Each structure stands twice: as structure tokens, then as C-alpha cells.
PyMOL Python script that loads the backbone (N, CA, C, O; Angstrom):
from pymol import cmd

cmd.read_pdbstr("""\
ATOM      1  N   UNK A   1       9.191  18.935  -5.012  1.00  0.00           N
ATOM      2  CA  UNK A   1       8.382  17.948  -4.005  1.00  0.00           C
ATOM      3  C   UNK A   1       7.763  17.157  -5.510  1.00  0.00           C
ATOM      4  O   UNK A   1       8.115  16.013  -5.798  1.00  0.00           O
ATOM      5  N   UNK A   2       7.227  17.611  -5.997  1.00  0.00           N
ATOM      6  CA  UNK A   2       6.596  16.785  -7.356  1.00  0.00           C
ATOM      7  C   UNK A   2       7.505  15.867  -7.803  1.00  0.00           C
ATOM      8  O   UNK A   2       6.977  14.779  -8.039  1.00  0.00           O
ATOM      9  N   UNK A   3       8.912  15.923  -8.045  1.00  0.00           N
ATOM     10  CA  UNK A   3       9.951  15.226  -8.403  1.00  0.00           C
ATOM     11  C   UNK A   3      10.142  13.984  -7.632  1.00  0.00           C
ATOM     12  O   UNK A   3      10.592  12.949  -8.124  1.00  0.00           O
ATOM     13  N   UNK A   4       9.787  14.128  -6.418  1.00  0.00           N
ATOM     14  CA  UNK A   4      10.651  12.768  -5.705  1.00  0.00           C
ATOM     15  C   UNK A   4       9.346  11.888  -5.146  1.00  0.00           C
ATOM     16  O   UNK A   4       9.403  10.695  -4.847  1.00  0.00           O
ATOM     17  N   UNK A   5       7.960  12.870  -5.057  1.00  0.00           N
ATOM     18  CA  UNK A   5       7.354  11.671  -5.079  1.00  0.00           C
ATOM     19  C   UNK A   5       6.704  10.616  -6.731  1.00  0.00           C
ATOM     20  O   UNK A   5       5.941   9.654  -6.822  1.00  0.00           O
ATOM     21  N   UNK A   6       7.310  11.247  -7.551  1.00  0.00           N
ATOM     22  CA  UNK A   6       7.224  10.264  -8.748  1.00  0.00           C
ATOM     23  C   UNK A   6       8.457   9.763  -9.284  1.00  0.00           C
ATOM     24  O   UNK A   6       8.529   9.071 -10.299  1.00  0.00           O
ATOM     25  N   UNK A   7       9.603  10.197  -8.445  1.00  0.00           N
ATOM     26  CA  UNK A   7      10.598   9.174  -8.654  1.00  0.00           C
ATOM     27  C   UNK A   7      10.902   7.660  -8.211  1.00  0.00           C
ATOM     28  O   UNK A   7      10.711   7.727  -6.996  1.00  0.00           O
ATOM     29  N   UNK A   8      11.256   6.364  -8.487  1.00  0.00           N
ATOM     30  CA  UNK A   8      11.248   5.549  -8.843  1.00  0.00           C
ATOM     31  C   UNK A   8      11.631   5.200  -6.987  1.00  0.00           C
ATOM     32  O   UNK A   8      12.435   5.922  -6.398  1.00  0.00           O
ATOM     33  N   UNK A   9      11.144   4.387  -6.490  1.00  0.00           N
ATOM     34  CA  UNK A   9      10.765   3.623  -4.814  1.00  0.00           C
ATOM     35  C   UNK A   9      11.425   2.568  -4.663  1.00  0.00           C
ATOM     36  O   UNK A   9      11.435   1.705  -5.540  1.00  0.00           O
ATOM     37  N   UNK A  10      12.096   2.447  -3.523  1.00  0.00           N
ATOM     38  CA  UNK A  10      12.888   1.369  -3.396  1.00  0.00           C
ATOM     39  C   UNK A  10      11.587   0.040  -2.476  1.00  0.00           C
ATOM     40  O   UNK A  10      10.711   0.280  -1.646  1.00  0.00           O
ATOM     41  N   UNK A  11      12.021  -1.306  -3.115  1.00  0.00           N
ATOM     42  CA  UNK A  11      11.186  -2.216  -3.291  1.00  0.00           C
ATOM     43  C   UNK A  11      10.648  -2.344  -1.822  1.00  0.00           C
ATOM     44  O   UNK A  11       9.456  -2.596  -1.641  1.00  0.00           O
ATOM     45  N   UNK A  12      11.695  -2.138  -0.551  1.00  0.00           N
ATOM     46  CA  UNK A  12      10.845  -2.196   0.679  1.00  0.00           C
ATOM     47  C   UNK A  12       9.970  -1.282   0.805  1.00  0.00           C
ATOM     48  O   UNK A  12       8.849  -1.390   1.302  1.00  0.00           O
ATOM     49  N   UNK A  13      10.550  -0.210   0.279  1.00  0.00           N
ATOM     50  CA  UNK A  13       9.043   1.296   0.355  1.00  0.00           C
ATOM     51  C   UNK A  13       7.782   0.606   0.245  1.00  0.00           C
ATOM     52  O   UNK A  13       7.068   0.204   1.163  1.00  0.00           O
ATOM     53  N   UNK A  14       7.585   0.514  -1.124  1.00  0.00           N
ATOM     54  CA  UNK A  14       6.879  -0.097  -1.723  1.00  0.00           C
ATOM     55  C   UNK A  14       5.949  -1.102  -0.862  1.00  0.00           C
ATOM     56  O   UNK A  14       4.726  -1.062  -0.729  1.00  0.00           O
ATOM     57  N   UNK A  15       6.863  -1.997  -0.326  1.00  0.00           N
ATOM     58  CA  UNK A  15       5.791  -3.247   0.465  1.00  0.00           C
ATOM     59  C   UNK A  15       5.321  -1.941   1.498  1.00  0.00           C
ATOM     60  O   UNK A  15       4.102  -1.900   1.665  1.00  0.00           O
ATOM     61  N   UNK A  16       5.921  -1.127   2.043  1.00  0.00           N
ATOM     62  CA  UNK A  16       5.336  -0.439   3.028  1.00  0.00           C
ATOM     63  C   UNK A  16       3.907   0.199   2.479  1.00  0.00           C
ATOM     64  O   UNK A  16       2.728  -0.119   2.635  1.00  0.00           O
ATOM     65  N   UNK A  17       4.585   1.249   1.767  1.00  0.00           N
ATOM     66  CA  UNK A  17       2.775   1.914   1.233  1.00  0.00           C
ATOM     67  C   UNK A  17       2.215   1.124   0.535  1.00  0.00           C
ATOM     68  O   UNK A  17       1.574   1.811  -0.261  1.00  0.00           O
ATOM     69  N   UNK A  18       1.992  -0.260   0.253  1.00  0.00           N
ATOM     70  CA  UNK A  18       1.123  -0.988   0.113  1.00  0.00           C
ATOM     71  C   UNK A  18       0.601  -1.882   1.296  1.00  0.00           C
ATOM     72  O   UNK A  18      -0.519  -2.256   0.949  1.00  0.00           O
ATOM     73  N   UNK A  19       0.881  -2.363   2.456  1.00  0.00           N
ATOM     74  CA  UNK A  19       0.559  -2.476   3.535  1.00  0.00           C
ATOM     75  C   UNK A  19      -0.293  -1.110   4.174  1.00  0.00           C
ATOM     76  O   UNK A  19      -1.404  -1.074   4.703  1.00  0.00           O
ATOM     77  N   UNK A  20       0.724   0.024   3.894  1.00  0.00           N
ATOM     78  CA  UNK A  20      -0.583   1.088   4.746  1.00  0.00           C
ATOM     79  C   UNK A  20      -1.623   1.074   3.730  1.00  0.00           C
ATOM     80  O   UNK A  20      -2.386   1.982   4.061  1.00  0.00           O
ATOM     81  N   UNK A  21      -2.035   0.555   2.723  1.00  0.00           N
ATOM     82  CA  UNK A  21      -3.336   1.095   1.920  1.00  0.00           C
ATOM     83  C   UNK A  21      -4.152   0.294   2.431  1.00  0.00           C
ATOM     84  O   UNK A  21      -5.246   0.681   2.844  1.00  0.00           O
ATOM     85  N   UNK A  22      -3.709  -1.123   2.498  1.00  0.00           N
ATOM     86  CA  UNK A  22      -4.241  -1.983   3.170  1.00  0.00           C
ATOM     87  C   UNK A  22      -4.539  -1.972   4.294  1.00  0.00           C
ATOM     88  O   UNK A  22      -5.428  -2.811   4.439  1.00  0.00           O
ATOM     89  N   UNK A  23      -4.220  -1.309   5.572  1.00  0.00           N
ATOM     90  CA  UNK A  23      -4.566  -0.947   6.837  1.00  0.00           C
ATOM     91  C   UNK A  23      -5.777   0.423   6.423  1.00  0.00           C
ATOM     92  O   UNK A  23      -6.782   0.607   7.109  1.00  0.00           O
ATOM     93  N   UNK A  24      -5.526   1.036   5.541  1.00  0.00           N
ATOM     94  CA  UNK A  24      -6.135   1.846   5.948  1.00  0.00           C
ATOM     95  C   UNK A  24      -7.801   1.383   5.124  1.00  0.00           C
ATOM     96  O   UNK A  24      -8.911   1.689   5.560  1.00  0.00           O
ATOM     97  N   UNK A  25      -7.546   0.699   4.041  1.00  0.00           N
ATOM     98  CA  UNK A  25      -9.138   0.280   3.531  1.00  0.00           C
ATOM     99  C   UNK A  25      -9.344  -0.565   4.535  1.00  0.00           C
ATOM    100  O   UNK A  25     -10.139  -0.035   5.312  1.00  0.00           O
ATOM    101  N   UNK A  26      -8.989  -1.720   4.940  1.00  0.00           N
ATOM    102  CA  UNK A  26      -9.654  -2.440   6.554  1.00  0.00           C
ATOM    103  C   UNK A  26     -10.679  -1.251   7.442  1.00  0.00           C
ATOM    104  O   UNK A  26     -11.894  -1.166   7.616  1.00  0.00           O
ATOM    105  N   UNK A  27      -9.378  -0.343   7.917  1.00  0.00           N
ATOM    106  CA  UNK A  27     -10.170   0.544   8.843  1.00  0.00           C
ATOM    107  C   UNK A  27     -11.122   1.177   8.467  1.00  0.00           C
ATOM    108  O   UNK A  27     -12.176   1.169   9.104  1.00  0.00           O
ATOM    109  N   UNK A  28     -10.908   2.068   7.016  1.00  0.00           N
ATOM    110  CA  UNK A  28     -11.936   2.478   6.736  1.00  0.00           C
ATOM    111  C   UNK A  28     -13.668   1.695   6.440  1.00  0.00           C
ATOM    112  O   UNK A  28     -14.735   2.211   6.772  1.00  0.00           O
ATOM    113  N   UNK A  29     -13.430  -0.051   5.525  1.00  0.00           N
ATOM    114  CA  UNK A  29     -14.562  -0.422   6.020  1.00  0.00           C
ATOM    115  C   UNK A  29     -14.790  -0.755   7.374  1.00  0.00           C
ATOM    116  O   UNK A  29     -15.713  -1.558   7.241  1.00  0.00           O
ATOM    117  N   UNK A  30     -14.604  -0.692   8.405  1.00  0.00           N
ATOM    118  CA  UNK A  30     -14.986  -1.324   9.619  1.00  0.00           C
ATOM    119  C   UNK A  30     -15.494  -0.096  10.364  1.00  0.00           C
ATOM    120  O   UNK A  30     -16.281  -0.378  11.268  1.00  0.00           O
ATOM    121  N   UNK A  31     -15.204   1.343  10.183  1.00  0.00           N
ATOM    122  CA  UNK A  31     -15.915   2.476  10.418  1.00  0.00           C
ATOM    123  C   UNK A  31     -16.778   2.634   9.479  1.00  0.00           C
ATOM    124  O   UNK A  31     -17.556   3.517   9.839  1.00  0.00           O
ATOM    125  N   UNK A  32     -17.129   2.116   8.149  1.00  0.00           N
ATOM    126  CA  UNK A  32     -18.400   2.291   7.134  1.00  0.00           C
ATOM    127  C   UNK A  32     -19.430   1.193   7.366  1.00  0.00           C
ATOM    128  O   UNK A  32     -20.258   0.946   6.489  1.00  0.00           O
ATOM    129  N   UNK A  33     -19.405   0.520   8.529  1.00  0.00           N
ATOM    130  CA  UNK A  33     -20.041  -0.895   8.844  1.00  0.00           C
ATOM    131  C   UNK A  33     -21.819   0.348   9.400  1.00  0.00           C
ATOM    132  O   UNK A  33     -22.097   1.399   9.977  1.00  0.00           O
ATOM    133  N   UNK A  34     -22.260  -0.447   8.906  1.00  0.00           N
ATOM    134  CA  UNK A  34     -23.903   0.102   9.384  1.00  0.00           C
ATOM    135  C   UNK A  34     -24.174  -0.171  10.704  1.00  0.00           C
ATOM    136  O   UNK A  34     -23.994  -1.244  11.282  1.00  0.00           O
ATOM    137  N   UNK A  35     -24.667   0.975  11.204  1.00  0.00           N
ATOM    138  CA  UNK A  35     -24.932   1.282  12.971  1.00  0.00           C
ATOM    139  C   UNK A  35     -25.472   0.237  13.453  1.00  0.00           C
ATOM    140  O   UNK A  35     -24.992  -0.171  14.510  1.00  0.00           O
ATOM    141  N   UNK A  36     -26.595  -0.503  12.864  1.00  0.00           N
ATOM    142  CA  UNK A  36     -27.233  -1.680  13.144  1.00  0.00           C
ATOM    143  C   UNK A  36     -26.588  -2.393  13.867  1.00  0.00           C
ATOM    144  O   UNK A  36     -27.100  -2.418  14.986  1.00  0.00           O
ATOM    145  N   UNK A  37     -25.274  -3.293  13.754  1.00  0.00           N
ATOM    146  CA  UNK A  37     -24.040  -3.843  13.803  1.00  0.00           C
ATOM    147  C   UNK A  37     -23.742  -4.097  15.447  1.00  0.00           C
ATOM    148  O   UNK A  37     -23.429  -5.013  16.207  1.00  0.00           O
ATOM    149  N   UNK A  38     -24.114  -2.375  15.475  1.00  0.00           N
ATOM    150  CA  UNK A  38     -23.663  -1.861  17.204  1.00  0.00           C
ATOM    151  C   UNK A  38     -22.207  -2.670  17.363  1.00  0.00           C
ATOM    152  O   UNK A  38     -22.080  -3.826  17.768  1.00  0.00           O
ATOM    153  N   UNK A  39     -21.114  -1.740  16.930  1.00  0.00           N
ATOM    154  CA  UNK A  39     -19.776  -2.531  17.053  1.00  0.00           C
ATOM    155  C   UNK A  39     -19.099  -1.938  18.866  1.00  0.00           C
ATOM    156  O   UNK A  39     -19.258  -0.717  18.884  1.00  0.00           O
ATOM    157  N   UNK A  40     -18.712  -2.226  19.698  1.00  0.00           N
ATOM    158  CA  UNK A  40     -18.174  -1.547  20.748  1.00  0.00           C
ATOM    159  C   UNK A  40     -17.386   0.176  20.399  1.00  0.00           C
ATOM    160  O   UNK A  40     -16.852   0.684  19.414  1.00  0.00           O
ATOM    161  N   UNK A  41     -17.548   0.415  21.142  1.00  0.00           N
ATOM    162  CA  UNK A  41     -16.266   1.508  21.079  1.00  0.00           C
ATOM    163  C   UNK A  41     -14.809   1.230  20.425  1.00  0.00           C
ATOM    164  O   UNK A  41     -14.253   1.668  19.418  1.00  0.00           O
ATOM    165  N   UNK A  42     -14.391   0.209  21.549  1.00  0.00           N
ATOM    166  CA  UNK A  42     -12.909   0.205  21.027  1.00  0.00           C
ATOM    167  C   UNK A  42     -12.991  -0.288  20.094  1.00  0.00           C
ATOM    168  O   UNK A  42     -12.043   0.199  19.478  1.00  0.00           O
ATOM    169  N   UNK A  43     -13.500  -1.019  19.396  1.00  0.00           N
ATOM    170  CA  UNK A  43     -13.047  -1.738  17.941  1.00  0.00           C
ATOM    171  C   UNK A  43     -13.561  -0.650  16.754  1.00  0.00           C
ATOM    172  O   UNK A  43     -13.620  -1.020  15.581  1.00  0.00           O
ATOM    173  N   UNK A  44     -13.932   0.743  17.163  1.00  0.00           N
ATOM    174  CA  UNK A  44     -13.605   1.781  15.989  1.00  0.00           C
ATOM    175  C   UNK A  44     -13.039   2.824  16.453  1.00  0.00           C
ATOM    176  O   UNK A  44     -13.034   3.879  15.819  1.00  0.00           O
ATOM    177  N   UNK A  45     -12.372   2.661  17.849  1.00  0.00           N
ATOM    178  CA  UNK A  45     -11.131   3.606  18.072  1.00  0.00           C
ATOM    179  C   UNK A  45      -9.599   2.879  17.445  1.00  0.00           C
ATOM    180  O   UNK A  45      -8.455   3.262  17.203  1.00  0.00           O
ATOM    181  N   UNK A  46     -10.318   1.730  17.374  1.00  0.00           N
ATOM    182  CA  UNK A  46      -8.999   1.018  16.777  1.00  0.00           C
ATOM    183  C   UNK A  46      -8.825   1.108  15.279  1.00  0.00           C
ATOM    184  O   UNK A  46      -7.843   1.139  14.537  1.00  0.00           O
ATOM    185  N   UNK A  47      -9.827   1.131  15.145  1.00  0.00           N
ATOM    186  CA  UNK A  47     -10.418   1.442  13.387  1.00  0.00           C
ATOM    187  C   UNK A  47      -9.586   2.659  12.924  1.00  0.00           C
ATOM    188  O   UNK A  47      -8.875   2.691  11.920  1.00  0.00           O
ATOM    189  N   UNK A  48      -9.814   3.805  13.948  1.00  0.00           N
ATOM    190  CA  UNK A  48      -9.774   5.153  13.768  1.00  0.00           C
ATOM    191  C   UNK A  48      -8.372   5.131  13.371  1.00  0.00           C
ATOM    192  O   UNK A  48      -7.909   5.642  12.350  1.00  0.00           O
ATOM    193  N   UNK A  49      -7.576   4.326  14.509  1.00  0.00           N
ATOM    194  CA  UNK A  49      -6.194   4.484  14.829  1.00  0.00           C
ATOM    195  C   UNK A  49      -5.011   3.409  13.391  1.00  0.00           C
ATOM    196  O   UNK A  49      -3.863   3.706  13.062  1.00  0.00           O
ATOM    197  N   UNK A  50      -5.637   2.524  12.997  1.00  0.00           N
ATOM    198  CA  UNK A  50      -5.224   2.071  11.812  1.00  0.00           C
ATOM    199  C   UNK A  50      -5.872   3.084  10.621  1.00  0.00           C
ATOM    200  O   UNK A  50      -5.810   2.880   9.409  1.00  0.00           O
ATOM    201  N   UNK A  51      -6.196   3.667  10.966  1.00  0.00           N
ATOM    202  CA  UNK A  51      -6.576   4.799   9.453  1.00  0.00           C
ATOM    203  C   UNK A  51      -5.841   5.724   9.019  1.00  0.00           C
ATOM    204  O   UNK A  51      -5.591   6.170   7.899  1.00  0.00           O
ATOM    205  N   UNK A  52      -5.226   6.176  11.029  1.00  0.00           N
ATOM    206  CA  UNK A  52      -3.968   7.204  10.784  1.00  0.00           C
ATOM    207  C   UNK A  52      -2.626   6.863  10.255  1.00  0.00           C
ATOM    208  O   UNK A  52      -1.826   7.480   9.552  1.00  0.00           O
ATOM    209  N   UNK A  53      -2.625   5.350  10.973  1.00  0.00           N
ATOM    210  CA  UNK A  53      -1.201   4.613  10.730  1.00  0.00           C
ATOM    211  C   UNK A  53      -1.178   4.500   9.325  1.00  0.00           C
ATOM    212  O   UNK A  53      -0.308   4.981   8.599  1.00  0.00           O
ATOM    213  N   UNK A  54      -2.335   3.734   8.900  1.00  0.00           N
ATOM    214  CA  UNK A  54      -2.190   3.669   7.715  1.00  0.00           C
ATOM    215  C   UNK A  54      -2.075   4.376   6.344  1.00  0.00           C
ATOM    216  O   UNK A  54      -1.572   3.978   5.293  1.00  0.00           O
ATOM    217  N   UNK A  55      -2.501   5.190   6.563  1.00  0.00           N
ATOM    218  CA  UNK A  55      -2.043   6.818   6.226  1.00  0.00           C
ATOM    219  C   UNK A  55      -0.990   7.370   5.923  1.00  0.00           C
ATOM    220  O   UNK A  55      -0.920   8.060   4.906  1.00  0.00           O
ATOM    221  N   UNK A  56      -0.058   7.201   6.656  1.00  0.00           N
ATOM    222  CA  UNK A  56       0.489   7.608   7.406  1.00  0.00           C
ATOM    223  C   UNK A  56       2.033   6.925   6.976  1.00  0.00           C
ATOM    224  O   UNK A  56       2.924   7.748   6.765  1.00  0.00           O
ATOM    225  N   UNK A  57       2.335   5.646   6.858  1.00  0.00           N
ATOM    226  CA  UNK A  57       3.032   4.301   6.034  1.00  0.00           C
ATOM    227  C   UNK A  57       2.572   5.179   4.769  1.00  0.00           C
ATOM    228  O   UNK A  57       3.116   6.182   4.307  1.00  0.00           O
ATOM    229  N   UNK A  58       1.442   4.528   4.353  1.00  0.00           N
ATOM    230  CA  UNK A  58       1.341   5.233   2.673  1.00  0.00           C
ATOM    231  C   UNK A  58       1.798   6.308   1.922  1.00  0.00           C
ATOM    232  O   UNK A  58       2.093   6.209   0.731  1.00  0.00           O
ATOM    233  N   UNK A  59       1.886   7.590   2.736  1.00  0.00           N
ATOM    234  CA  UNK A  59       2.717   8.283   2.399  1.00  0.00           C
ATOM    235  C   UNK A  59       3.990   8.579   2.862  1.00  0.00           C
ATOM    236  O   UNK A  59       4.515   9.461   2.183  1.00  0.00           O
ATOM    237  N   UNK A  60       4.822   8.078   3.959  1.00  0.00           N
ATOM    238  CA  UNK A  60       5.931   7.632   4.313  1.00  0.00           C
ATOM    239  C   UNK A  60       6.733   6.907   3.180  1.00  0.00           C
ATOM    240  O   UNK A  60       7.839   7.246   2.759  1.00  0.00           O
ATOM    241  N   UNK A  61       5.712   5.481   2.622  1.00  0.00           N
ATOM    242  CA  UNK A  61       6.541   4.790   1.584  1.00  0.00           C
ATOM    243  C   UNK A  61       6.538   5.203   0.058  1.00  0.00           C
ATOM    244  O   UNK A  61       7.051   4.548  -0.849  1.00  0.00           O
ATOM    245  N   UNK A  62       5.909   6.330  -0.057  1.00  0.00           N
ATOM    246  CA  UNK A  62       5.395   7.115  -1.252  1.00  0.00           C
ATOM    247  C   UNK A  62       6.575   7.626  -1.579  1.00  0.00           C
ATOM    248  O   UNK A  62       7.086   7.362  -2.667  1.00  0.00           O
ATOM    249  N   UNK A  63       7.268   8.567  -0.521  1.00  0.00           N
ATOM    250  CA  UNK A  63       7.974   9.380  -0.285  1.00  0.00           C
ATOM    251  C   UNK A  63       9.386   9.136  -0.763  1.00  0.00           C
ATOM    252  O   UNK A  63       9.835   9.980  -1.539  1.00  0.00           O
ATOM    253  N   UNK A  64      10.288   7.953  -0.371  1.00  0.00           N
ATOM    254  CA  UNK A  64      11.248   7.371  -0.086  1.00  0.00           C
ATOM    255  C   UNK A  64      11.514   7.019  -1.689  1.00  0.00           C
ATOM    256  O   UNK A  64      10.945   6.238  -2.452  1.00  0.00           O
ATOM    257  N   UNK A  65      12.663   7.967  -1.872  1.00  0.00           N
ATOM    258  CA  UNK A  65      13.096   7.357  -3.385  1.00  0.00           C
ATOM    259  C   UNK A  65      14.323   6.690  -3.570  1.00  0.00           C
ATOM    260  O   UNK A  65      14.966   6.843  -2.531  1.00  0.00           O
ATOM    261  N   UNK A  66      14.820   6.172  -4.205  1.00  0.00           N
ATOM    262  CA  UNK A  66      15.684   5.295  -4.615  1.00  0.00           C
ATOM    263  C   UNK A  66      17.097   6.401  -4.659  1.00  0.00           C
ATOM    264  O   UNK A  66      16.939   7.509  -5.170  1.00  0.00           O
ATOM    265  N   UNK A  67      18.120   6.101  -4.231  1.00  0.00           N
ATOM    266  CA  UNK A  67      19.352   6.963  -4.010  1.00  0.00           C
ATOM    267  C   UNK A  67      20.271   5.998  -5.463  1.00  0.00           C
ATOM    268  O   UNK A  67      19.972   4.826  -5.694  1.00  0.00           O
ATOM    269  N   UNK A  68      21.226   6.654  -6.184  1.00  0.00           N
ATOM    270  CA  UNK A  68      21.716   5.734  -7.145  1.00  0.00           C
ATOM    271  C   UNK A  68      23.032   5.975  -6.603  1.00  0.00           C
ATOM    272  O   UNK A  68      24.010   5.395  -7.075  1.00  0.00           O
TER     273      UNK A  68
END
""", "prot")
cmd.dss("prot")
cmd.show_as("cartoon", "prot")
cmd.util.cbc("prot")
cmd.orient("prot")
């Protein structure tokens, strides 16, 4: 398993991984905003979904290996 995560990643899946990390970072920033801003519940639910989707994309992108 560890060899798979450290093996070379194809360029497409590098982009998927990076996009997933970006989505997770943006969602975390929105969730971490101060309570004084009183964001609607819908915005927080969407941010939670983006955090889950982003983390899954990052994991999938990192686990893909380049076949020889």
C-alpha cells in the first residue's frame, strides 16, 4: 500500500489531487469563518459537502499510479 502512494502519479490525477486539495481548503476556510457573520445553514452544508468531495478527490488522485 505504501509503495502505491509513493509511486509516480499520472498528470491527470495530479490535477484531480490538486483540485481536491483546493476544494478542501476553500471549504475549511468557509466553515472556519467567525460566527458573527451568520452564514446561512445552506452555505455551511455546501461547504461540508465540498470538504468531503475534496478529500475524496485528493485521496483518489494520490492513489492512482502510472502503469508502465
